N, C-alpha and C positions, 0 to 999 in steps of 0.2 A: 059498333063501337069498338074502338081499338083499345086493346089491352097490352101493357107490357109485362112480360113474364121474367122474373129475375132469379137467378141462382142462389146458392146458400150465401149468406151474408156473414156469418161468423162473428158478428159483432162489430164489423167495419162499417160503422154507420155514417162516416163522413162520405164515404163512396155511395152508399145508399141513398144518402140525400141528394147527392148529385143526380143519381138515376131518376128519383121522384121529381126533381125539379124540371125533368125534361119530359114529363108525361103526367096526365091526369088520373088516368086508370093503371093500377098495377096488382100483380098478384106474384107473391114471392113464395118460393117452393120448399121453405123449411130450412132448419138451422139457421134461424134468424139470431138466435143467441139470447133469446128471452129468459130471464133467470138464471143465467149461466153464471158459474162462479168457478175460478181458477182454484187449483190445489197444487201449489208448487212445493215439491219435496214434502217436509213435515209442516209447511206453513199452508194457512188458509189465505188464499189471495183474495183480491177485491171482485166484487161482481162486475160483470160486464156492464157499461152504462144502458140505461134503458134505451129501445128503440126510439127514435125521434117522434114521438107520439103526435106534437101538434101538426109536423108535416104529413104524418099520415092521414090523419082526419082532414086536414085542409083539402085534400083531393079525395081520391078513393083507392087507397093504397092498402092492401090486405095481405095475409100470410097464412100459409098451413104450418103445422107443427112438424119439426123434424126431430131427430134423436138429440141434438144438442140444444133443445129447449125444454125448459121446465113445464111439463104439462099443466100442474096446477095453475101457474101464471098465466100461461096461454089462455085458458078458460076464463080467466077474469080479464082479458084484453079485448076490447070493443072491435079491434080490427083482424081479430083472428077467426078464420074459416073453420068451423067444426068439422070433426071427421065424419064422412058419411053426407055431409052437406050436398044438395043437388039444386039445380037451377036451369031453366029453359030461358034462354036469351031472347031478345026481340028478334033475332035472326032465325030462331028456332032451334039453336044449337043446345043440346042437352049436356051439361057439363056436372061431373061429379068430383068431389075433393077427399082425399084419404090422406093424412099424415102419419108421422111415426116411422121408425126404422130401428134396426139393430146395430149396436155400436160394436165394431169389431174390436175396439181396444177397451171394452167394458172391464176388463181385469184390471186394467191401471187407471182406471177412473175412481172418483169417490161418491158414493150415494148422496144424494142432497145437494151436492156442490155441482158436479160437472157430469152426472149420469143420474137417471131416474129408473127405478124398477118398471115403470109403466111406460117406458119410452116406446114400446110396440102396444098396440092395442091387444087386449086379451083374446084368447082363441074364440070364446062365445061373441066378443064384439066383432072379430073378423068374420064369423059366420053370419052375423047380422049384416055387415057390409056386403057380402057375398050374394045375399038375398036380395039386398036392396039394388045391387048392381044389375042383376039379372030381371029385376022387375022394371028398373029405369032404363036399362040399356043406353048408356051415355054415348055422346058423339065424342066427346073430348073428357079425358081423364087427367086429372091433375092430382099428382102423389109425390111425396118425397122419395121414396124407394121405387123401384121397377119390379115387374114380375121376374122371378128367379130364372125362367126360361129364357127371357130375354137377356138377362144379365149373363147367362152361360154363353149366349150368343156375341153380345157386342163388347162384352168386357173380358173375353176369354184370354187376354194377355195380361189380366190382373191376377196376380198370384194371391193376393189376399181373398179372393172370392173362392169358394168351395171348402174352405176350411171352417166355415160357420154356418150353421143352418139358421135360417131367419123364416119365421112363421108368417112375417108381413109379405116377404116375396113369394112364398109358397101360396099365399091366399091370393095375392095378385095374379100369380101364373094361373091358378083356377079360374080367376074371373076372365081373364084373357082367353083361356082355352074354350069359353063357352060363348063369348061375345067380343068381337073385334071392333073397337071404336076407330073412329077416323084418325084421332091424334091422342097421344099419351106423352103429358109433358112432365118431367120430374127432374130432382138433382141428386143429392145425396153421393154420388160417384165421383163429383170433381172433375168431370171429363166431359168435354164437348162432343156430342154425338148427335147425329141426324140420320136415321135409316128406317127404312120400311121393312117390316116384319108381318108376313101373312096380312098385308094389306093395310096395317097400321102404321102411320108414322110416329116413331119413337124419337123424342127429342130430350136428351139429357143437357140441361144447362149447367155448365162449368161454375165455380164460384164468381158470383156477381156478374156473369153473362146475363145479357138481355135479349129477348126475342119479342117481336110485336107480332100481334095476331088479332085479326078483325073477327070478334065473335058476337 
């Protein structure tokens, strides 16, 4: 079964709907814009429109949580893929999903509107994810962020990185150090990358970039 993987949407739902119209099955890798509200100067802006729910359920269009998605709203969305969800496909591919990431601009955001304190999983939750990862040993990882060790490699030219410590990136790095999946698909970095590191094909999707994969 072919799936279309989609990069960060950031509330640009007209373009997202066009992508959905061209495929039956899709997985969006976070920063959909679910429950996100603009804060402009001293004014509270309007909420982003809701994702096109009817179109999402007409097909099989799902998403994981990014750092620009309201975690509480995601948990109540039928098309959200929960953190730590695992699945073995008909082709025998073992897939694991983990959302969340660190917002490098969190100091300029406003809690409850465009930033949430639980944007990353807690440390105990991440430990649980690490245990599950080692037990399940996925062939394909789908995450919003990527292992910090990989970011150091493929985003070395991005000066934003290294100024912030991310427990999500560190946890993912520990996972990767102990098991190498065949593919690791993610977003968050807003750059298109496709590189093999230690035998794993890391694919970073830029905003609304798509990639088809038979899983």
